[in-house]
VOBA-1610 file (N, C-alpha, C; in pm, whole numbers, padded with zeros to 5 digits, always signed):
BEGIN
Met+08812+10493+07337Met+08896+10447+07459Met+08820+10469+07588His+08838+10395+07674His+08764+10407+07824His+08869+10427+07925Arg+08819+10485+08034Arg+08907+10502+08153Arg+08863+10397+08251Leu+08928+10319+08298Leu+08924+10203+08381Leu+09018+10237+08527Val+08935+10246+08616Val+09006+10274+08753Val+09007+10150+08841Leu+09135+10115+08874Leu+09147+09986+08949Leu+09216+10010+09079Ser+09172+09901+09168Ser+09245+09904+09311Ser+09328+09769+09320Thr+09439+09779+09359Thr+09526+09661+09367Thr+09562+09639+09517Gly+09555+09514+09571Gly+09605+09499+09707Gly+09642+09355+09724Cys+09731+09341+09840Cys+09801+09201+09862Cys+09853+09205+10014Asn+09841+09099+10080Asn+09913+09095+10200Asn+09993+08966+10226Leu+10018+08896+10102Leu+10098+08765+10131Leu+10211+08782+10025Gly+10318+08710+10063Gly+10446+08698+09974Gly+10507+08842+09986Asp+10582+08871+09859Asp+10651+08990+09846Asp+10552+09090+09794Arg+10495+09168+09886Arg+10387+09246+09848Arg+10418+09349+09728Arg+10530+09423+09742Arg+10567+09503+09647Arg+10579+09451+09502Glu+10640+09347+09505Glu+10652+09254+09369Glu+10534+09223+09333Asn+10434+09166+09412Asn+10318+09121+09361Asn+10234+09237+09300Leu+10238+09353+09350Leu+10170+09470+09285Leu+10237+09515+09162Leu+10387+09506+09156Leu+10445+09523+09021Leu+10413+09432+08918Ser+10405+09318+08959Ser+10353+09199+08864Ser+10221+09226+08808Ala+10127+09275+08885Ala+09986+09286+08860Ala+09995+09412+08751Ile+10074+09524+08782Ile+10077+09636+08699Ile+10123+09592+08553Glu+10222+09504+08549Glu+10286+09455+08410Glu+10179+09373+08333Leu+10111+09283+08413Leu+10002+09204+08350Leu+09883+09286+08295Ile+09842+09393+08405Ile+09732+09485+08349Ile+09771+09555+08232Glu+09887+09605+08210Glu+09925+09671+08100Glu+09912+09582+07981Glu+09958+09464+07994Glu+09983+09346+07888Glu+09820+09309+07826Arg+09741+09314+07944Arg+09602+09245+07902Arg+09493+09347+07884Leu+09493+09466+07954Leu+09398+09548+07962Leu+09420+09688+07881Gly+09542+09729+07896Gly+09562+09866+07824Gly+09651+09938+07893Arg+09681+10058+07835Arg+09803+10155+07878Arg+09762+10215+08016Ile+09870+10203+08103Ile+09834+10271+08238Ile+09880+10401+08224Leu+09793+10490+08266Leu+09795+10642+08256Leu+09856+10689+08398Lys+09810+10646+08509Lys+09841+10685+08637Lys+09869+10585+08742Val+09946+10582+08819Val+09977+10488+08925Val+09997+10558+09075Ser+09918+10527+09158Ser+09954+10596+09299Ser+10074+10535+09362Gly+10096+10603+09462Gly+10211+10533+09556Gly+10142+10408+09614Ile+10223+10348+09695Ile+10182+10228+09770Ile+10131+10257+09913Tyr+10025+10211+09951Tyr+09987+10252+10101Tyr+09967+10119+10182Glu+10011+10128+10302Glu+09997+09994+10384Glu+09890+10012+10483Ser+09807+09908+10506Ser+09694+09912+10598Ser+09670+09780+10676Glu+09596+09776+10767Glu+09554+09653+10825Glu+09460+09587+10747Ser+09425+09475+10777Ser+09313+09396+10699Ser+09184+09467+10729Trp+09079+09453+10635Trp+08965+09515+10635Trp+08833+09413+10632Gly+08747+09382+10736Gly+08647+09300+10736Gly+08684+09154+10803Tyr+08812+09155+10834Tyr+08856+09038+10901Tyr+08981+09060+10976Glu+09016+08976+11054Glu+09157+08983+11149Glu+09248+08912+11069Ser+09379+08974+11048Ser+09506+08912+11014Ser+09624+08975+11063Lys+09723+08903+11083Lys+09863+08957+11117Lys+09918+09015+11012Asn+09881+08992+10894Asn+09951+09030+10762Asn+09892+09165+10716Arg+09969+09270+10707Arg+09929+09393+10669Arg+09915+09405+10521Phe+09821+09468+10459Phe+09800+09488+10322Phe+09888+09609+10268Tyr+09944+09597+10125Tyr+09978+09693+10055Tyr+09866+09726+09942Asn+09832+09839+09923Asn+09721+09879+09830Asn+09778+09983+09730Gln+09713+10010+09619Gln+09762+10083+09524Gln+09637+10108+09430Cys+09627+10239+09359Cys+09519+10249+09258Cys+09590+10283+09120Leu+09513+10257+09020Leu+09565+10274+08887Leu+09462+10332+08787Leu+09514+10411+08708Leu+09409+10461+08601Leu+09450+10407+08455Val+09379+10324+08408Val+09415+10245+08265Val+09322+10308+08160Glu+09395+10310+08051Glu+09321+10343+07920Glu+09294+10218+07849Thr+09166+10175+07822Thr+09141+10041+07767Thr+09041+10070+07638Ser+09076+09984+07555Ser+08966+09960+07432Ser+08853+09848+07464Leu+08873+09795+07582Leu+08759+09696+07620Leu+08641+09751+07687Gly+08537+09675+07679Gly+08415+09710+07744Gly+08419+09675+07901Ala+08359+09728+07977Ala+08350+09700+08127Ala+08349+09551+08152Glu+08238+09488+08102Glu+08233+09340+08141Glu+08331+09253+08077Asp+08402+09319+07970Asp+08513+09230+07917Asp+08638+09238+07998Cys+08645+09352+08079Cys+08759+09352+08167Cys+08767+09258+08294Leu+08647+09223+08336Leu+08649+09125+08450Leu+08728+08994+08438Pro+08688+08915+08325Pro+08767+08809+08299Pro+08905+08813+08295Lys+08950+08922+08235Lys+09084+08939+08223Lys+09153+08968+08361Ile+09075+09035+08456Ile+09109+09068+08573Ile+09136+08937+08661Leu+09031+08855+08651Leu+09032+08738+08706Leu+09150+08644+08670Glu+09179+08648+08541Glu+09293+08567+08480Glu+09424+08616+08537Ile+09446+08749+08560Ile+09570+08785+08607Ile+09580+08753+08751Glu+09472+08771+08837Glu+09478+08717+08970Glu+09505+08571+08972Arg+09463+08483+08882Arg+09490+08339+08878Arg+09643+08326+08848Met+09687+08405+08759Met+09830+08384+08716Met+09918+08425+08820Leu+09872+08519+08912Leu+09968+08553+09027Leu+09943+08462+09141Gly+09847+08372+09139Gly+09840+08284+09241Gly+09724+08298+09330Arg+09619+08374+09292Arg+09510+08406+09381Arg+09408+08276+09380Asp+09366+08232+09495Asp+09269+08136+09502Asp+09149+08204+09545Arg+09053+08186+09460Arg+08913+08250+09485Arg+08817+08161+09560Ser+08870+08049+09581Ser+08769+07936+09651Ser+08780+07991+09810Leu+08869+08062+09847Leu+08871+08094+09979Leu+08779+08208+10003Ser+08765+08233+10144Ser+08657+08335+10184Ser+08685+08475+10122Arg+08565+08542+10109Arg+08584+08684+10053Arg+08683+08762+10118Tyr+08686+08749+10257Tyr+08777+08833+10342Tyr+08884+08730+10377Ser+08993+08735+10321Ser+09102+08632+10365Ser+09228+08708+10314Asp+09338+08644+10372Asp+09470+08689+10316Asp+09497+08646+10169Arg+09558+08738+10095Arg+09566+08698+09942Arg+09681+08756+09887Ile+09734+08682+09779Ile+09850+08730+09714Ile+09828+08832+09620Ile+09714+08866+09577Ile+09666+08972+09486Ile+09517+08973+09499Asp+09481+09097+09487Asp+09347+09140+09481Asp+09314+09266+09385Ile+09230+09234+09272Ile+09215+09362+09190Ile+09071+09378+09175Asp+09038+09507+09218Asp+08891+09558+09209Asp+08884+09655+09097Ile+08764+09658+09032Ile+08731+09766+08940Ile+08657+09857+09024Leu+08700+09980+09043Leu+08644+10099+09110Leu+08532+10174+09004Phe+08600+10231+08907Phe+08519+10289+08809Phe+08539+10240+08664Phe+08455+10270+08570Phe+08481+10252+08437Phe+08415+10380+08357Asp+08489+10455+08324Asp+08431+10612+08278Asp+08335+10637+08392Asp+08224+10691+08353Asp+08125+10736+08463Asp+08011+10633+08467Met+08026+10521+08414Met+07936+10422+08411Met+07884+10373+08553Val+07747+10346+08546Val+07700+10273+08643Val+07639+10130+08597Leu+07694+10017+08661Leu+07648+09896+08594Leu+07630+09801+08728Glu+07517+09715+08724Glu+07490+09632+08822Glu+07450+09485+08753Ser+07528+09397+08768Ser+07495+09267+08698Ser+07513+09159+08814Asp+07500+09038+08775Asp+07534+08928+08872Asp+07665+08921+08909Ser+07758+08954+08822Ser+07897+08946+08853Ser+07985+09062+08872Leu+07908+09184+08841Leu+08012+09301+08837Leu+07912+09419+08894Arg+07960+09507+08970Arg+07902+09629+09014Arg+08010+09734+08983Ile+07958+09844+08916Ile+08049+09958+08898Ile+07953+10074+08924Pro+08006+10171+09000Pro+08115+10187+09077Pro+08125+10080+09185His+08236+10059+09249His+08267+09937+09328His+08171+09995+09457Glu+08103+09902+09516Glu+07990+09931+09608Glu+08039+09977+09747Arg+08184+09942+09777Arg+08222+09986+09927Arg+08332+10084+09911Leu+08379+10120+09805Leu+08487+10206+09796Leu+08476+10339+09887Ala+08354+10402+09891Ala+08339+10507+09978Ala+08358+10482+10136Phe+08358+10351+10173Phe+08392+10319+10309Phe+08530+10279+10341Arg+08618+10288+10243Arg+08740+10222+10260Arg+08863+10332+10239Arg+08914+10370+10354Arg+09030+10465+10363Arg+09142+10406+10266Phe+09170+10290+10282Phe+09291+10233+10203Phe+09263+10214+10058Val+09151+10249+10028Val+09130+10259+09863Val+09112+10422+09833Leu+09038+10506+09909Leu+09026+10637+09902Leu+09179+10712+09900Leu+09250+10689+09980Leu+09372+10765+09991Leu+09462+10749+09852Pro+09483+10619+09799Pro+09560+10627+09686Pro+09467+10672+09560Leu+09358+10658+09560Leu+09264+10695+09466Leu+09269+10849+09463Ala+09266+10921+09576Ala+09276+11074+09582Ala+09402+11120+09536Glu+09498+11048+09540Glu+09633+11080+09493Glu+09633+11092+09339Ile+09567+11009+09276Ile+09567+11009+09126Ile+09435+11070+09061Leu+09330+11071+09120Leu+09210+11120+09074Leu+09131+11204+09176Pro+09167+11294+09232Pro+09119+11371+09354Pro+08986+11434+09304Glu+08971+11477+09185Glu+08842+11551+09124Glu+08740+11452+09063Phe+08771+11328+09052Phe+08678+11235+08988Phe+08548+11235+09056Glu+08439+11255+09004Glu+08305+11252+09068Glu+08254+11099+09057His+08208+11059+09169His+08136+10930+09184His+08013+10944+09115Pro+07986+10851+09018Pro+07863+10879+08931Pro+07711+10850+09016Leu+07741+10783+09120Leu+07606+10779+09208Leu+07581+10867+09320Leu+07714+10900+09395Leu+07724+10969+09510Leu+07730+11112+09480His+07761+11160+09356His+07790+11272+09297His+07869+11381+09403Lys+07981+11317+09429Lys+08098+11382+09524Lys+08236+11338+09460Ser+08331+11427+09484Ser+08457+11391+09425Ser+08513+11292+09525Val+08620+11231+09474Val+08699+11135+09540Val+08759+11215+09671Arg+08805+11330+09656Arg+08851+11416+09772Arg+08760+11428+09874Glu+08635+11462+09835Glu+08511+11470+09927Glu+08484+11357+09997Leu+08482+11241+09927Leu+08465+11099+10000Leu+08551+11082+10094Leu+08671+11107+10042Leu+08790+11087+10159Leu+08764+11161+10286Gly+08720+11287+10266Gly+08708+11368+10373Gly+08594+11335+10472Glu+08484+11268+10398Glu+08375+11218+10475Glu+08391+11070+10532Cys+08491+10999+10487Cys+08511+10871+10512Cys+08515+10830+10670Thr+08447+10739+10715Thr+08448+10719+10872Thr+08546+10596+10897Asp+08590+10531+10803Asp+08681+10411+10824Asp+08811+10493+10913Ser+08836+10427+11036Ser+08932+10490+11127Ser+09060+10409+11112Gly+09064+10299+11021Gly+09184+10211+11008Gly+09311+10300+10967Glu+09418+10264+11011Glu+09541+10338+10989Glu+09593+10312+10831Val+09613+10407+10762Val+09687+10373+10622Val+09790+10473+10612Val+09905+10414+10565Val+10036+10485+10573Val+10096+10469+10432Gln+10133+10570+10368Gln+10213+10567+10240Gln+10345+10499+10274Val+10383+10409+10198Val+10520+10353+10219Val+10606+10380+10101Asp+10533+10419+09988Asp+10626+10416+09872Asp+10548+10526+09755Lys+10609+10641+09748Lys+10554+10746+09656Lys+10582+10719+09512Lys+10489+10743+09412Lys+10515+10733+09271Lys+10580+10845+09228
//
């Protein structure tokens, strides 16, 4: 069994319900959820939007390989109404990113593990530190807690729902 770490986020529709629906589908299609962070609210990152994001991190136990997870994640996003033809940085009903897969380092045309921008995003690091504070980034060789302490992202991130 493998340990898959995901980040989920959304800023359209019923944000809490979108995250809950994503959790249900992730458990159905990827594997057993071992840990779920609280929900954190933040401004958009990389573009301007009046819609604030809800973000959350999950630890999933899966029997699937890393590259087998991506099509299932894209399917879950489609099922929940995500339109990937829009700009990379745009409002969305759901976004699911693979942050880590065990301690694997993978770079392919369609997938990079660990997620290449996670160390720069407070809205990812805060919920991630809640569930895996001592997990060591396999390339940076720092714990999630250390990465959060060094993160220069000044965007406001507020916990709105504790798990």
